[in-house]
N, C-alpha and C positions, 0 to 999 in steps of 0.2 A: 504494499500500499504506500502511496505517496504521502509525504508530510505536507501539511497545509502551509500556505503562505503566512508569514508572521504578522500579527497585529501588535499593538502596544498595550502596556499595562503600567499602573502605578505600583511600584514594588512594595512600598510601605503600606499600601492599602491591602495587599494580599498577604503580606508577611510583616505585620507591625512590630514583631519582636526585634527586627533588625534595627529599629529606632528606639528601643526601650531605654537607652541611656541619654536620649535627647530630652530637653525641656519641652514643655507644651508648645511654645511658640516655635522653637527650632524644629520640632517634629512636624508641625503643620506646614512649615515652609519646605522641609525636606520631602514631605509627602507629595507636594506638588511638583518638585523638581526631579525626584528619583523615578524616571520613566525608562522603561526598557522594552525591547522587542519581545514579543511572546512567540515561542516556538512550540508547536503542538506535535506530539508523537502518537500516532494511532497504536492501539493494542497490537502486539506482535513484535517480530524481530525489528531491530532498529539499527540502521547503519548511519552513525553520526556524520554529518557533513563537516569536513575539516575546517570549513570557514566559520563554523560556530565557535571555535576556540577564540577567535578574535585576534586583533593586533596586540603587540606587547602593551601591557598596562591593563589588559582586561582581567576581570575577576574569574569568569567562567560561566557556568550555567547553574541556575538555582531552580530546584524542583518546587513548583508552586502547587501542583495537584497531581495525584497519581503515583505510581510506583514503577521503578525500573530495577532490573536485575542485570548485573554485570557478571558474566561467567568467564573465568580464566582457567585454562587447562595447561598443565605442564606434563608432557607425555600423555598418558591416558588417565590422569587424575584431575578431575574437574573440581573447582571450588566456586563459590558464588558470593556476591555481596548484594544486599538489598538497600536501595536508596528510595527515599520518599520525601514528602513535603518538608522543606527546610534544609535539605542537603545541597551542598555545593559540589560540583564536579567539573572535571575537564576530561571528556571521554577518551581522548587519544593520548593523554599524558603518560599513562603507564606503559603503553607500547613504546614510547620514545625513551623512557627511562631505563628499560631493560632490553638489552640487545644480545648479551652473551648466552642467555638461556632461551632455547626455543619455547615459545608459548603461543597459545591461540586464545584470543579474547573475543567476546561477542556481547551485544546488548540486546535486551528485550524489554518491552513495556508490558506490564501485567494488566494494564487498563489504559484507556486514553489518558495521556499525560501532558501536562502543561509545564513549560520551562520558561523562565525569564532569562534572557540573554544579557548578562552583565558585562557588556563589552567596554571598549575604551571610552566611548561617548558617555556611557553610564558612569564609569569611574570618574570622569571629569565633572559630571553633573553633581556628584555627591562629594567632591573633594573638600568642600568647606566644612563637612561634618565627618571628621575622622572616626567618630563613634561608629559609623556605619561600616567603614573599612575594618575596624577592630572587631565588630560583630561577625563579619564575614570570615575573618581570620579565625575567630573562635569556632565557627561552624566547621572549618577545615580541620582544626585540631580535634574537635569532638568526633569527627568522622574517623580520624586515626585512632582515637581512644576506643571507639566502638569496634574497629577492626581488631584491636588487641583483645577485646572481650570475646569476639566471635572466635578468634584463634584459640583462646584459652578454653572456651567451652567444648571445642572439638577434642580436647584431651580428657574430658570427663569419661570415666570408664564405661558408663551405661548409656545406651542410646536414649532411653526414657528421660534421663537427666538432661541430656543435651537438647532434646526437643523442648522440654519444659523451660530450660534456661533461655533458649532462643525466643520462644513465644512470650515469656514474661519480659525479656529485654525489649521486644518490639512493643509490648503493651505499655512499657514505661514511656515510649515515645509517642505512640499513636493510639493507644487503647482508649476505649470508651466504656465507662462503668454503666452497666445495665442490670436490670433485675436478673438475678441468677448467675452473675459473673462479669467478666471484663471481655469485651469484644475487641479482637485484633482485626481491624478492617482491611486486611490484605488478603487477596485471593491467592494463597500459596498452595500449590499442589504438592503431593508427596515427593515428586521428583525434585522440585526446587528446594523443599525442606531438606532433602537428603544432601543436596550440594551445599547447603548452608551449614549443615552439622556433620559433614563428612560421613555419609552413610548411603547405602543403596535404597532405591525407592521401595523395594519389597520389604526391607527391614523397617523403614519408616511406617509403612502401612500397618505392619504387625504391632509396632510400638505404640502407634496412635490408638489402635484398638484396645490395647492393654490400658492405656492412660484413660480412655473413655470409660472402660469398665470400672476403673478405680475412682471415677468421679473427678478427675483432674482437668479434663477438657472435653470439648465436643466440636464436631465440624458442623457449620451452619449450612443451610440450604443453598446459599450463594457462594460456597467454597471458602468462606472465611473461617476463623477459629474463635471459639469462646472459651476462655479459661474459667472453669467452674470450681476449681479447688483453691489451694492456698499458694502464696508466692513461694518461689523455690527454697528460700531459707527454711521454710517449714515443710513444704510439700515433699522435698527430696528425702527427708528423714522418714516419711510415712509410706514410701513406695514398697517397702518390704524387700529392698535390694541389699545384697551383701555389701559390706564396706569395702 
């Protein structure tokens, strides 16, 4: 599918947290000036246009709505990263940074996704408010910290633990408290969950069934996940798994 032509959006209107350190008057002014092109990615495989990276001085792409999965394979061993609203990315940067080790990378949108193109023009338009640049830098650092968390959870001995840790981590970012649990509003199939936690799809299917029987989670009719048990610090101790 072809990507749609970009329109424009007011970045602080769709992501006001980027201006949370600004005073009321400064925020109102920045809200008017911080305008970026909007780039829409239809659900399915995504081949990022290199031109989206922008000229030197650009921040990158900010996810405004929807979810993207980046898959990276070294040999026959795939791994994945999930990105959603608030995340900052430069799709081709990893490919440029690593050249000695053969790897294959790809992108896919789990649903129709909107990106704000924070190019050089945007950077110049918000230059008078360094708080915005600092907030974007913090987003990039937070993404690195989350990658460390995801790497650490893949070393948990039991797949049930890895799945719960993953979903509760996602719930911390995007979860919605509802009657009966916390909804993780991401349509994650078993195959993608497997790549996120370093497991085969069939193993994820069996582990998810066990966790549902134990009352820890359930799959919704629209392929999202609802956490119906306790957060991992309590739930992992109650799974009946050997230490």
